[in-house]
C-alpha positions in Angstrom: 0.0 0.0 0.0 2.8 2.4 0.9 4.6 1.6 -2.4 1.4 2.1 -4.3 0.8 5.5 -2.7 4.4 6.6 -3.4 4.1 5.7 -7.1 0.7 7.4 -7.3 1.9 10.6 -5.7 5.3 10.8 -7.4 4.2 12.7 -10.5 1.9 15.2 -8.7 4.7 15.9 -6.3 7.2 16.6 -9.1 4.7 18.7 -11.0 4.1 20.8 -7.9 7.8 21.1 -7.3 8.3 22.1 -11.0 5.6 24.8 -10.9 7.0 26.4 -7.7 10.7 26.4 -8.8 12.4 29.1 -10.9 12.7 28.1 -14.5 15.8 29.4 -16.3 15.5 29.8 -20.1 16.6 26.5 -21.8 18.8 26.5 -24.9 21.6 24.7 -26.5 25.1 25.3 -25.2 26.5 28.1 -27.4 30.0 26.7 -27.5 28.8 23.4 -28.9 26.6 24.9 -31.7 27.5 24.3 -35.3 29.3 27.3 -36.7 26.4 28.3 -38.8 24.3 28.8 -35.6 27.0 31.0 -34.0 27.6 34.7 -34.5 30.3 34.0 -37.1 30.2 35.8 -40.5 29.2 33.4 -43.3 32.2 34.5 -45.4 34.5 33.3 -42.6 32.8 30.0 -42.4 33.0 29.5 -46.2 36.5 30.9 -46.9 38.3 27.5 -46.6 35.5 25.3 -47.9 35.9 23.9 -51.4 32.7 24.4 -53.3 32.1 21.8 -56.0 31.9 23.2 -59.5 28.8 21.2 -60.4 26.7 22.3 -57.4 23.2 23.0 -58.8 22.3 25.7 -56.2 23.8 28.8 -54.8 25.4 27.6 -51.5 25.8 31.0 -50.0 22.2 31.9 -50.7 20.9 28.6 -49.2 23.0 29.1 -46.1 21.7 32.6 -45.5 18.1 31.2 -45.8 19.0 28.3 -43.5 20.3 30.7 -40.8 17.1 32.7 -40.8 14.4 30.1 -41.4 15.9 26.7 -40.2 15.3 24.8 -43.4 16.1 24.8 -47.1 14.7 23.1 -50.2 17.4 21.9 -52.6 15.5 21.7 -56.0 16.0 18.8 -58.4 19.2 17.4 -56.8 18.3 13.7 -56.8 17.9 11.5 -59.9 14.3 10.6 -60.3 15.2 7.2 -61.7 17.0 6.5 -58.4 13.9 7.4 -56.4 11.8 5.2 -58.6 14.1 2.2 -58.2 14.4 2.9 -54.4 10.6 2.7 -54.1 10.5 -0.5 -56.2 12.9 -1.9 -53.6 10.7 -0.8 -50.7 7.6 -2.4 -52.3 9.5 -5.6 -53.0 10.8 -5.6 -49.4 7.2 -5.3 -48.1 6.0 -8.0 -50.5 8.7 -10.4 -49.3 8.7 -9.1 -45.7 9.2 -12.7 -44.4 12.8 -12.5 -45.5 13.8 -9.4 -43.5 14.7 -8.5 -40.0 14.5 -4.7 -40.7 12.1 -3.3 -38.1 8.9 -1.4 -38.6 6.0 -0.1 -36.5 2.4 0.9 -37.2 0.9 3.8 -35.3 -2.6 3.2 -33.9 -2.3 -0.6 -34.0 -1.1 -3.5 -31.9 2.3 -3.1 -33.7 3.2 0.3 -32.2 6.5 -1.0 -30.9 9.2 -1.9 -33.5 9.1 -5.5 -34.7 10.9 -7.3 -37.5 9.2 -7.0 -40.9 8.8 -10.8 -41.0 6.7 -10.6 -37.8 4.2 -8.0 -39.2 1.4 -8.9 -41.6 2.0 -7.5 -45.1 -1.4 -5.6 -45.1 -0.3 -3.8 -42.0 3.0 -2.7 -43.6 1.0 -1.3 -46.5 -1.4 0.7 -44.3 -1.6 4.3 -43.0 0.6 4.6 -39.9 3.3 2.3 -41.1 7.0 3.2 -41.0 10.1 1.2 -41.7 13.0 2.0 -39.4 16.6 2.3 -40.6 16.0 0.9 -44.0 19.3 2.3 -45.1 21.2 -0.4 -43.1 19.7 -3.1 -45.5 19.8 -1.1 -48.7 22.9 0.1 -50.6 20.6 2.3 -52.7 19.2 4.0 -49.6 22.8 4.7 -48.4 23.6 6.3 -51.8 20.5 8.5 -51.8 21.0 9.8 -48.2 24.7 10.6 -49.0 24.0 12.3 -52.3 26.9 14.8 -52.9 24.6 17.8 -53.2 23.0 17.0 -49.8 26.4 16.3 -48.2 27.9 19.5 -49.5 25.2 21.6 -47.8 25.3 19.6 -44.5 29.1 19.8 -44.2 28.7 23.6 -43.8 25.2 23.7 -42.1 26.0 20.9 -39.6 29.6 19.7 -39.4 32.5 18.8 -41.8 32.6 15.2 -40.4 29.1 13.7 -40.8 27.3 10.6 -40.0 23.9 9.5 -41.4 22.7 7.5 -38.5 18.9 7.0 -38.7 16.2 6.7 -41.4 12.5 6.2 -41.8 10.4 5.1 -44.8 6.8 6.2 -45.1 4.2 5.3 -47.7 1.6 7.6 -46.2 1.7 10.8 -44.2 2.8 10.3 -40.6 0.0 12.7 -39.5 2.3 13.4 -36.6 1.5 16.5 -34.4 3.9 19.4 -34.3 7.3 18.5 -32.8 11.0 19.1 -33.0 13.4 16.3 -33.5 16.2 16.9 -31.0 14.3 15.8 -27.8 13.9 12.3 -29.2 16.6 11.8 -31.8 19.4 12.4 -29.3 23.2 12.4 -29.4 26.0 13.6 -27.1 25.5 17.1 -28.5 21.8 17.8 -29.0 22.3 20.8 -31.3 24.2 18.6 -33.8 21.2 17.3 -35.7 19.7 17.9 -39.1 17.2 15.9 -41.2 16.4 15.4 -44.9 12.9 14.7 -46.1 13.1 13.1 -49.6 9.8 12.7 -51.5 9.6 9.7 -53.8 6.7 11.2 -55.6 5.3 14.8 -56.1 3.5 15.9 -53.0 -0.3 16.4 -53.3 -2.2 18.8 -51.0 -4.7 16.0 -50.0 -2.0 13.4 -49.1 -1.2 14.9 -45.7 1.8 17.1 -46.6 4.6 17.8 -44.1 4.2 21.3 -42.5 6.7 23.4 -40.7 7.1 26.8 -38.9 9.9 28.8 -40.5 12.3 30.3 -38.0 11.0 28.1 -35.1 14.5 26.7 -34.6 15.2 29.9 -32.7 12.3 29.5 -30.2 12.9 29.0 -26.4 13.2 25.3 -25.7 10.3 23.5 -24.0 11.0 22.3 -20.5 9.8 18.8 -20.1 10.4 18.9 -16.3 13.1 16.8 -14.6 14.6 16.0 -18.0 15.2 19.6 -19.3 14.7 20.1 -23.0 15.1 16.3 -23.8 12.2 13.9 -23.5 12.8 10.8 -21.3 10.0 8.3 -20.9 8.9 7.8 -17.3 11.1 10.8 -16.2 9.7 13.8 -18.1 6.7 15.4 -16.4 5.2 16.6 -19.7 4.0 14.5 -22.6 4.7 14.7 -26.4 1.2 16.2 -26.7 2.0 18.9 -24.2 5.1 19.6 -26.2 3.1 19.8 -29.4 0.6 22.3 -27.9 3.4 24.4 -26.6 5.0 24.6 -30.1 1.8 25.5 -31.9 0.9 28.1 -29.2 4.4 29.6 -29.1 4.7 29.9 -32.9 1.3 31.7 -32.9 2.6 34.1 -30.1 5.7 34.8 -32.1 3.7 35.4 -35.3 5.3 32.4 -37.1 2.9 31.2 -39.8 2.6 27.5 -40.6 3.8 26.5 -44.1 2.8 23.4 -46.0 5.5 21.6 -48.1 4.5 20.8 -51.6 7.7 19.8 -53.3 8.4 17.4 -56.2 10.3 14.2 -56.6 13.9 15.0 -57.0 13.7 17.9 -54.5 15.0 17.6 -50.9 13.9 19.4 -47.8 16.7 19.8 -45.2 15.7 21.0 -41.7 17.4 22.1 -38.5 17.0 19.7 -35.6 15.0 22.4 -33.7 12.6 23.3 -36.5 9.0 22.7 -35.5 7.2 20.5 -38.0 4.6 17.8 -38.4 2.5 15.8 -40.7 -0.9 17.2 -42.0 -4.0 15.1 -41.7 -4.7 13.0 -44.8 -7.7 14.3 -46.7 -7.8 11.5 -49.2 -6.8 8.1 -47.8 -6.3 6.8 -51.3 -3.4 9.2 -51.8 0.1 8.1 -50.8 3.0 10.4 -49.7 6.0 8.2 -50.3 9.0 9.5 -48.5 12.5 8.7 -47.1 13.5 10.6 -44.0 17.2 10.7 -42.9 18.8 12.1 -39.8 22.4 13.3 -39.7 24.8 14.3 -36.9 28.5 15.1 -36.4 31.0 12.3 -35.7 31.8 14.3 -32.5 28.2 14.0 -31.3 27.5 10.5 -32.6 30.9 8.7 -32.5 29.4 5.2 -32.7 26.1 3.4 -33.3 23.4 4.5 -30.8 23.0 0.9 -29.6 26.8 0.6 -28.9 27.4 3.5 -26.6 29.3 1.2 -24.1 31.7 0.1 -26.8 34.9 1.8 -27.9 34.1 1.7 -31.6 31.4 0.7 -34.1 31.8 -0.9 -37.5 31.0 1.5 -40.3 31.1 2.1 -44.0 31.9 5.4 -45.7 29.7 6.7 -48.5 30.7 10.0 -50.2 32.6 11.0 -47.1 29.7 10.2 -44.7 30.0 7.6 -42.0 27.2 5.1 -41.7 27.4 2.7 -38.7 26.5 -0.9 -39.2 23.5 -2.1 -37.2 24.9 -4.3 -34.4 21.4 -5.6 -33.7 21.1 -7.1 -37.2 24.6 -7.6 -38.6 23.5 -10.2 -41.1 21.0 -7.7 -42.6 23.6 -5.1 -43.6 23.5 -4.4 -47.4 21.3 -7.4 -48.3 19.4 -5.2 -50.8 22.1 -4.6 -53.4 20.4 -3.2 -56.5 21.5 0.3 -55.7 25.1 -0.6 -56.2 24.6 -0.4 -60.0 22.4 2.6 -60.3 23.5 5.3 -62.8 22.0 8.7 -63.4 
């Protein structure tokens, strides 16, 4: 009975303590910020950086926009035939899911925790709410897409010169996820060292549940989850992901930040800051897909090994276009089993 009462009263106690305590403004440690987020002139950051001659966008212009808004769209930087072949791979993987240990989950179902593809019914994997986790570990083609030279060139300035692509998600439909920022969940040793790429595998239709975002929201004061600071920790944080979402929507409104909807085309790439507030719109037409590949990047300094091997000295890795990709220690036999992307040509 005493233990039950202690457990029952623990959260109300900490909530009361949190409400009565002083709350300093939370933000990333300035000294650990990527250079682009510091008060350093852009010209000084770029002066020693070799800009490729074939770059299909104005790097200086994109970086100025990134600093102000927390995102950029790189237009027509990925070969459409690669994206078509990538999605054919994904469909084949789902069709033959019994062969694969890659994990997936389905929101709003009994499969909300990650399970191997072979343990999830095919119809569930093809449904709204499904996402495949870290597909890049199995697919050489996915590795080549996420380390495309034009994406990497931008991230080496916007994030860090030594990069790792360390997490990915594949969606057939809109996530319909409420407003959030990535850094409280996608964590590393240095929370500010995080960026993501959203890669559409088809043109985005307004009725498919497009991604939305709040330009400039990467500069907002950080949400205090209580007990865990600006990072979310299950069973420790006092406030929920829904509380966080409500805070972001309300705060963006208070700061006069207007929600924007992303309607980009296959071949384009959205890159966003780890603190940009964004989410997935509701699907208006459930017959419409929103096929996408989402990739998360960090610095080697912040993510020096695979996130499942933090107790080890080193992790096995491969190097694609100068980007480190750690092998999945939980599924070593599943690394690079989907090999078609090795021979893709533009």
